[in-house]
C-alpha positions as CSV (number, residue, x, y, z in Angstrom):
1,M,78.7,122.9,59.5
2,V,75.8,120.6,58.3
3,L,75.9,119.8,54.5
4,S,72.8,119.8,52.5
5,Q,71.3,116.6,51.5
6,S,72.4,117.1,47.8
7,M,76.1,117.6,49.0
8,Q,75.6,114.7,51.0
9,L,74.7,112.4,48.2
10,K,77.1,114.0,46.1
11,Q,79.6,113.2,48.5
12,A,78.6,109.6,49.0
13,Q,78.3,109.0,45.2
14,S,82.0,110.2,44.7
15,L,83.3,107.9,47.5
16,Y,81.1,105.0,46.1
17,Q,82.3,105.4,42.6
18,K,85.9,105.5,43.8
19,R,85.8,102.9,46.1
20,V,84.1,100.2,43.5
21,E,86.3,101.3,40.7
22,A,89.5,100.7,42.7
23,Y,88.3,97.2,43.5
24,L,87.4,96.2,40.0
25,A,90.7,97.6,39.1
26,D,92.6,95.6,41.2
27,L,90.7,92.7,40.4
28,I,90.2,92.6,36.6
29,V,94.2,93.1,36.4
30,N,94.6,89.9,38.7
31,V,92.3,87.9,36.0
32,P,94.4,85.5,34.1
33,A,92.8,86.7,30.6
34,Y,94.7,86.5,27.4
35,P,96.2,90.0,27.0
36,I,93.9,92.1,24.5
37,L,90.6,90.4,26.3
38,N,91.9,91.7,29.6
39,E,92.4,95.1,27.8
40,A,88.6,94.6,26.5
41,I,87.2,93.7,29.9
42,L,89.4,97.0,31.8
43,Y,88.2,99.1,29.0
44,S,84.9,98.2,29.5
45,V,84.3,98.2,32.9
46,L,86.7,101.2,34.0
47,G,85.2,103.3,31.2
48,G,83.3,105.7,33.2
49,G,79.6,105.6,34.2
50,K,77.2,106.6,37.0
51,R,78.0,103.4,39.0
52,V,74.2,103.4,39.5
53,R,74.0,99.5,40.8
54,A,77.1,99.7,43.0
55,C,75.8,103.2,44.6
56,L,72.6,101.7,45.5
57,A,74.3,98.6,47.0
58,Y,76.4,100.5,48.9
59,M,74.1,102.9,50.2
60,V,71.5,99.9,50.9
61,A,74.5,98.3,52.9
62,K,75.2,101.4,55.4
63,A,71.5,101.8,55.9
64,I,71.2,97.8,57.0
65,D,74.7,97.5,58.6
66,C,76.1,95.1,55.8
67,P,79.7,95.6,56.0
68,L,81.7,97.5,53.3
69,D,83.7,95.0,52.4
70,V,81.2,92.9,51.9
71,A,79.1,95.6,49.8
72,D,82.2,96.0,47.9
73,V,81.9,92.3,46.4
74,I,78.6,92.8,45.5
75,A,79.1,96.3,44.0
76,S,81.9,95.0,41.7
77,S,79.9,91.8,40.4
78,L,76.9,93.9,39.9
79,E,79.1,96.5,37.9
80,M,80.7,93.3,36.3
81,I,77.2,92.0,34.7
82,H,76.5,95.8,33.9
83,A,79.2,96.0,31.7
84,F,78.7,92.5,30.3
85,S,75.1,93.7,29.2
86,L,76.5,96.9,27.5
87,I,79.0,95.3,25.6
88,H,76.6,92.7,24.1
89,D,73.6,95.6,24.0
90,D,76.0,97.7,21.8
91,L,76.5,94.8,19.2
92,P,75.9,94.9,15.8
93,G,73.5,92.3,15.9
94,M,71.6,93.5,19.0
95,D,71.2,97.2,19.4
96,D,74.1,98.1,17.0
97,D,76.0,101.3,18.7
98,D,78.8,102.9,18.0
99,L,79.5,104.9,21.2
100,R,79.4,104.3,25.0
101,R,79.9,106.8,27.6
102,G,81.2,109.1,25.2
103,K,83.9,106.6,23.5
104,P,84.0,103.8,21.0
105,T,81.9,100.4,21.9
106,C,84.2,97.6,22.8
107,H,83.2,96.1,19.6
108,I,84.4,99.1,17.7
109,Q,87.2,99.5,19.7
110,F,88.5,95.6,19.6
111,G,86.5,93.8,17.2
112,E,83.3,92.1,17.3
113,A,84.6,88.8,18.8
114,T,87.1,90.1,21.7
115,A,83.6,92.4,22.9
116,I,81.7,89.4,22.8
117,L,84.3,87.2,24.8
118,A,84.7,90.3,26.9
119,G,80.9,90.1,28.0
120,D,81.0,86.1,28.4
121,A,84.1,86.8,31.0
122,L,82.2,89.3,32.7
123,N,79.3,87.4,33.3
124,T,81.0,84.5,34.6
125,E,83.7,86.6,36.7
126,A,81.1,88.4,38.4
127,F,79.3,84.9,39.9
128,K,82.8,83.5,40.5
129,L,83.7,86.7,42.6
130,L,80.4,85.7,44.6
131,A,80.9,82.4,45.0
132,A,84.3,82.9,46.2
133,F,84.4,85.3,49.0
134,Q,84.4,84.7,52.4
135,H,83.2,86.7,55.1
136,T,82.4,85.6,58.9
137,L,79.1,87.6,58.8
138,V,77.9,86.1,55.7
139,S,76.5,82.6,56.0
140,P,76.8,80.0,53.3
141,S,73.0,79.9,52.7
142,S,72.9,83.8,52.6
143,Q,76.0,83.5,49.9
144,L,73.9,80.9,47.8
145,A,70.9,83.2,48.0
146,M,72.6,86.2,46.9
147,I,74.1,84.0,43.8
148,Q,70.7,82.4,43.3
149,C,69.1,85.9,43.6
150,L,71.7,87.6,40.6
151,A,71.3,84.5,38.6
152,K,67.6,84.9,38.7
153,K,67.5,88.5,37.9
154,T,69.8,88.7,35.2
155,G,69.2,85.3,33.2
156,T,66.2,84.0,31.3
157,A,63.5,85.3,33.9
158,G,65.4,88.9,34.0
159,M,67.5,90.9,32.5
160,I,68.0,88.6,29.4
161,S,64.5,87.8,28.6
162,G,64.0,91.7,29.0
163,Q,66.7,92.1,25.8
164,A,65.2,89.6,24.2
165,M,61.5,91.6,24.3
166,D,63.2,94.8,23.6
167,M,65.0,93.6,20.1
168,A,61.4,91.3,19.5
169,F,59.1,95.0,20.0
170,E,60.9,96.5,17.2
171,S,58.9,94.4,14.8
172,E,55.9,94.2,16.8
173,P,53.3,96.8,16.0
174,A,50.9,96.3,18.9
175,V,52.8,96.7,22.0
176,T,51.0,97.5,24.7
177,E,51.5,99.8,27.9
178,A,51.7,96.4,30.1
179,M,53.8,94.7,27.7
180,L,56.5,97.5,27.7
181,A,56.2,97.8,31.5
182,R,57.2,94.2,31.5
183,C,60.2,94.5,29.1
184,H,61.7,97.4,30.9
185,Q,61.0,95.9,34.2
186,L,63.3,92.7,33.0
187,K,65.7,94.6,31.0
188,T,66.9,97.0,33.3
189,G,64.6,96.7,36.5
190,H,65.7,93.6,37.5
191,L,69.3,94.5,38.2
192,I,68.6,97.2,40.1
193,E,66.3,95.5,42.2
194,A,69.0,92.8,42.6
195,S,71.6,96.3,43.6
196,V,69.2,96.9,46.6
197,C,68.5,93.3,47.3
198,L,71.8,91.6,47.5
199,P,72.7,93.3,51.0
200,V,69.8,92.2,52.4
201,L,70.1,88.6,51.8
202,A,74.0,88.8,52.7
203,M,72.8,90.0,56.2
204,G,70.4,86.9,56.3
205,H,66.9,88.4,55.5
206,G,65.4,86.0,53.1
207,E,63.1,86.6,50.4
208,D,60.2,85.8,52.6
209,S,61.3,88.4,55.3
210,P,59.3,92.0,55.2
211,L,62.7,93.7,54.5
212,Y,63.6,91.9,51.3
213,K,60.0,92.7,50.2
214,S,60.1,96.4,51.0
215,F,63.5,96.8,49.1
216,S,62.5,94.4,46.5
217,D,59.4,96.9,45.5
218,F,61.6,100.0,45.6
219,G,63.7,98.5,43.5
220,Q,61.3,97.4,40.9
221,K,59.5,101.0,40.8
222,L,62.8,102.4,40.7
223,G,64.0,100.1,38.2
224,L,61.4,101.0,35.9
225,A,61.0,105.0,36.6
226,F,64.9,104.9,35.7
227,Q,64.1,102.7,32.5
228,I,61.7,105.2,31.0
229,Q,63.6,108.3,32.2
230,D,65.9,106.8,29.7
231,D,63.7,106.7,27.2
232,I,62.8,110.2,27.7
233,L,66.4,111.2,27.6
234,D,66.6,109.4,24.2
235,V,64.4,112.0,22.7
236,V,65.2,115.4,24.9
237,A,69.0,115.1,25.5
238,T,72.2,115.5,23.3
239,T,74.8,112.7,22.4
240,E,77.1,114.9,24.3
241,D,74.7,115.0,27.5
242,L,74.1,111.3,27.0
243,G,77.7,110.0,25.9
244,K,76.0,108.0,23.2
245,Q,73.8,108.0,20.0
246,A,70.7,110.4,20.8
247,G,67.5,109.4,18.8
248,H,68.7,106.1,18.7
249,D,65.8,104.4,20.1
250,A,63.7,105.7,17.1
251,Q,66.1,105.1,14.4
252,Q,66.1,101.3,15.8
253,N,61.9,101.5,16.2
254,K,62.4,100.9,19.6
255,A,59.1,100.2,22.2
256,T,59.8,103.4,24.4
257,Y,57.2,105.2,26.8
258,P,57.6,108.5,24.9
259,A,56.6,106.5,21.5
260,L,53.8,104.8,23.1
261,I,52.2,107.7,25.4
262,G,54.2,110.5,24.8
263,I,56.5,113.0,26.7
264,E,54.3,114.7,29.3
265,A,52.7,111.3,30.5
266,S,55.7,109.1,30.4
267,Q,57.1,112.1,32.7
268,Q,54.3,111.8,34.9
269,K,54.6,108.3,35.3
270,V,58.6,108.6,36.3
271,H,57.2,111.2,39.0
272,S,54.5,108.4,40.2
273,L,56.6,105.7,40.6
274,T,59.3,107.7,42.3
275,E,57.2,108.8,44.9
276,S,55.8,105.3,45.7
277,A,59.6,103.9,45.8
278,I,60.3,106.6,48.3
279,A,57.2,105.8,50.4
280,D,58.5,102.4,50.5
281,L,62.0,103.6,51.6
282,Q,60.3,105.7,54.3
283,S,58.1,102.7,55.6
284,M,61.3,101.5,56.7
285,S,62.6,101.6,60.0
286,F,66.3,102.7,58.9
287,D,67.9,105.7,57.7
288,T,67.1,105.9,53.7
289,A,67.8,109.7,53.6
290,L,70.7,109.4,50.8
291,L,68.6,106.2,49.2
292,E,65.8,108.7,49.1
293,S,68.5,111.3,47.4
294,L,69.7,109.1,44.8
295,A,66.2,108.1,43.8
296,L,65.1,111.3,43.0
297,W,68.5,112.5,41.2
298,L,68.3,109.0,39.1
299,T,64.6,109.7,37.8
300,G,65.1,113.3,37.6
301,R,68.5,113.4,35.7
302,G,69.4,114.9,32.4
303,H,71.8,112.2,31.5
């Protein structure tokens, strides 16, 4: 019996979600942290979620024949960075959210100071994981390129600057679409781009290679489409569906695509970006069918 593409996607997502969560659980249980800090880390990292970045990394790894045990390290480092970003984004001094993935946010559950430290710890542990692993198929220069890529995509040239822009735009009356696109690309898109590029770097394809460029282009477009869809869902979905407070963007006076250009134009933007991202995949000489299905699912999701 041949499974439908949607069923293959569901099976792959379930497999990769379970795989990265098992790896993370084993990893974090063995982190020599103060007990309450370790509890906060586990609460945040293993608190559910779609594992988008991990699934992307595993699917790219499968497409280009990157070993699964290398993908485990990449996926886990990405999920730790993502969890760190969510903990800090939810803090009272930033987005001030009480709910994440249907549960109290880390600072509500453990206090603000412990939440800050849990985020700090996850950030450093992600890089420690990438720096410490060894594999016969990953050269030291490739390993260094992976660390540099993740640092660039998540630091002041990437995710963290994007979050700073996101907050600054709350009091900026003249945000343009170009400004908002840049903010979204940095805040969300860069980590998604890293998710598809790290397996490529692991296999020795540097930033100047055509393969890296193709996956980078795909990741940039998917990342922007993903965040615009998030903007849309904050308007049209319910708190129960989202697992976090619906309508929060408007309450916080966030600069979003629906607020700037409207729901219909935002949906059209998601559609065009997704089509272009899939065209990037189809131009490659690999089996990218699962990645194409995941891209369509991510940008058409209802939560």
